[in-house]
C-alpha positions in Angstrom: 0.0 0.0 0.0 2.8 2.5 0.9 4.3 2.0 -2.6 1.0 3.0 -4.2 0.9 6.0 -2.0 4.4 7.0 -3.0 3.4 6.6 -6.7 0.5 9.1 -6.6 2.4 11.6 -4.6 5.0 11.8 -7.4 2.2 11.9 -10.0 0.0 14.7 -8.6 1.2 18.2 -8.2 -1.9 20.3 -7.6 0.0 23.3 -6.2 -2.0 25.5 -8.6 -5.4 24.0 -7.4 -7.7 25.3 -4.7 -10.0 22.6 -3.0 -12.8 23.4 -0.6 -13.4 20.7 2.0 -16.9 20.9 3.4 -17.0 18.8 6.5 -18.4 19.4 10.0 -16.4 16.7 11.8 -12.9 17.9 12.5 -11.3 14.4 12.4 -12.7 13.8 8.9 -11.5 17.2 7.7 -8.0 16.5 9.1 -7.8 13.1 7.3 -8.8 14.6 4.0 -6.6 17.6 4.4 -3.6 15.4 5.3 -4.2 13.3 2.2 -4.5 16.3 -0.1 -1.6 18.2 1.4 0.6 15.5 -0.1 -0.5 16.7 -3.5 0.4 20.4 -2.6 -3.2 21.5 -3.3 -4.3 24.7 -1.5 -7.1 23.9 0.9 -10.1 25.7 2.4 -12.5 24.4 5.0 -16.2 25.0 5.5 -17.9 23.5 8.5 -21.5 23.7 7.2 -23.5 24.1 4.0 -24.2 27.8 4.4 -20.5 28.5 4.8 -19.7 26.4 1.7 -22.1 28.4 -0.5 -20.6 31.7 0.8 -17.1 30.5 0.2 -17.8 29.4 -3.3 -19.2 32.9 -4.0 -16.2 34.6 -2.4 -13.4 32.4 -3.9 -13.9 32.2 -7.6 -10.6 30.3 -7.8 -12.0 27.2 -6.1 -11.3 24.3 -8.5 -13.2 21.5 -6.7 -15.5 20.9 -3.7 -15.5 17.8 -1.5 -19.0 18.1 0.0 -20.2 16.1 3.0 -23.9 15.4 2.7 -24.9 15.4 6.4 -24.2 19.0 7.5 -25.6 21.5 10.0 -27.5 24.6 8.9 -27.8 23.5 5.3 -27.3 19.9 4.1 -24.9 19.0 1.3 -27.8 18.4 -1.2 -29.1 21.9 -0.8 -25.6 23.5 -0.6 -24.7 21.7 -3.9 -27.9 23.0 -5.6 -27.2 26.5 -4.5 -23.6 26.4 -5.6 -24.4 24.9 -9.0 -26.8 27.9 -9.6 -23.9 30.3 -9.9 -21.0 27.9 -10.5 -22.5 25.2 -12.8 -19.2 23.8 -13.9 -17.5 23.6 -10.5 -16.9 19.9 -9.8 -18.6 18.8 -6.5 -17.8 15.4 -5.1 -20.1 14.2 -2.4 -18.8 12.3 0.6 -21.1 10.3 2.7 -21.3 7.3 5.0 -25.0 6.8 4.1 -24.9 4.7 0.9 -28.3 3.3 0.4 -29.3 2.0 -3.0 -30.8 5.4 -4.0 -28.1 7.6 -2.4 -25.9 7.9 -5.5 -29.0 8.9 -7.6 -30.0 11.4 -5.0 -26.5 12.9 -4.8 -26.3 13.2 -8.6 -29.8 14.7 -8.8 -28.7 17.4 -6.4 -25.9 18.3 -8.8 -22.9 16.5 -7.4 -20.6 15.2 -10.1 -19.4 12.1 -8.1 -19.6 10.3 -4.8 -16.9 9.0 -2.3 -18.1 6.7 0.5 -17.0 7.0 4.1 -14.9 5.7 5.6 -12.8 7.3 2.8 -10.0 5.3 1.4 -7.0 7.3 0.4 -6.6 5.9 -3.1 -10.3 6.4 -3.8 -10.1 10.0 -2.7 -7.0 10.8 -4.8 -8.2 9.0 -7.9 -11.6 10.5 -7.8 -10.3 14.1 -7.3 -7.7 13.5 -10.1 -10.5 12.8 -12.6 -11.8 16.3 -12.1 -8.5 18.2 -11.7 -6.9 16.8 -14.9 -5.7 19.6 -17.1 
């Protein structure tokens, strides 16, 4: 596993990318941030859906959003809908532990471009983000 991790660290240099992590649980945010820091991506953190919408308006340079679905104040579904109204081409990847049969359809219907299930596996996170940050 460590050899695979070394491979993607060499392959991905996202130092010119800005990623917004939308996550209300600090431990989950820390895990995602630690994984993405290895790629040199610049990171922002929103702890609820309202803050995520606000940040996507303020920071036009955001390249990708990792959106938790279960959030306080405004859930990930509604936050995604609102963001897509003014940033329709901004890739939003949902992250959720609640993967029922209809969850992926619900996430895509809300406007998310993809889905990562929790607990997040490092290689799944990096490979999914890479699909949307490819130049």
